[in-house]
C-alpha positions in Angstrom: 3.7 2.0 -27.3 3.7 3.4 -23.8 7.0 4.4 -22.1 8.3 2.1 -19.5 9.8 3.5 -16.3 12.4 2.4 -13.7 12.8 3.8 -10.2 16.2 3.6 -8.5 16.9 3.8 -4.8 20.2 4.9 -3.3 20.7 3.9 0.3 22.9 5.6 2.8 23.8 3.1 5.5 24.7 3.9 9.1 26.9 1.9 11.4 24.0 1.2 13.7 21.6 0.3 10.9 21.2 -2.8 8.8 23.9 -4.3 6.6 23.6 -4.2 2.8 22.5 -7.9 2.9 19.7 -7.1 5.3 18.5 -4.2 3.2 18.5 -6.5 0.2 16.4 -9.0 2.1 13.9 -6.3 2.9 13.6 -4.9 -0.7 13.9 -8.0 -2.9 10.5 -9.4 -1.9 9.0 -6.1 -2.9 10.3 -6.4 -6.4 13.5 -4.3 -6.0 16.7 -5.7 -7.5 20.3 -4.8 -6.5 22.2 -2.8 -9.2 25.7 -1.5 -9.5 26.6 2.1 -10.3 25.1 5.4 -9.1 22.2 3.6 -7.3 21.7 0.5 -5.1 18.4 -1.0 -6.1 16.0 -0.7 -9.1 12.3 -1.4 -9.6 11.1 -1.8 -13.2 7.5 -0.7 -13.4 6.7 -2.5 -16.6 3.0 -2.2 -17.3 2.4 -1.2 -13.6 3.3 2.5 -14.3 -0.3 3.2 -15.2 -1.1 6.9 -14.8 1.9 7.7 -12.5 3.5 9.8 -15.1 0.5 12.1 -15.0 -0.5 11.5 -11.4 2.3 12.0 -8.9 0.0 11.4 -6.0 -0.3 7.8 -7.1 3.5 7.5 -7.5 4.2 8.9 -4.0 1.4 6.9 -2.5 3.2 3.7 -3.8 6.5 5.0 -2.4 5.0 5.7 1.0 3.0 2.4 1.2 5.8 0.1 0.0 9.3 1.7 0.2 9.0 4.0 3.2 7.1 1.6 5.4 9.5 -1.2 4.5 12.6 0.9 5.4 11.1 2.9 8.3 12.9 2.4 11.6 16.1 0.8 10.2 18.3 3.9 10.8 19.2 4.6 7.2 18.5 7.2 4.6 17.4 6.6 1.0 16.7 8.7 -2.1 14.7 7.8 -5.2 15.1 8.7 -8.9 12.7 7.6 -11.6 13.6 7.6 -15.3 12.0 6.5 -18.6 13.6 3.1 -19.1 16.7 3.4 -21.3 17.4 7.1 -20.4 19.2 6.5 -17.2 22.6 6.7 -18.9 21.8 10.3 -19.9 21.9 11.2 -16.2 23.9 8.5 -14.4 26.0 5.5 -15.2 24.1 2.5 -13.8 24.6 -1.2 -14.4 21.7 -3.5 -13.6 21.9 -7.1 -12.6 18.6 -8.2 -14.2 
């Protein structure tokens, strides 16, 4: 059985940027779900991970095409962390709302 992966986004908001509700409205249609804990949103790759574990260009291409373009120009900063599903707790305490 192939490993499943989940990518988390942490968002640093600015007073002149969008509200948390506005950021959620941007990311949810792209498959990102709000979570509680060390990160703000999570994307479960499921079977869509494909070769990203071996091909980081494919992973970063997705990040650029989807995440970066969606958040560009909103006066906020974000960071990403990807884990094999179920190992997040080894690094961070994260509670999902799935």
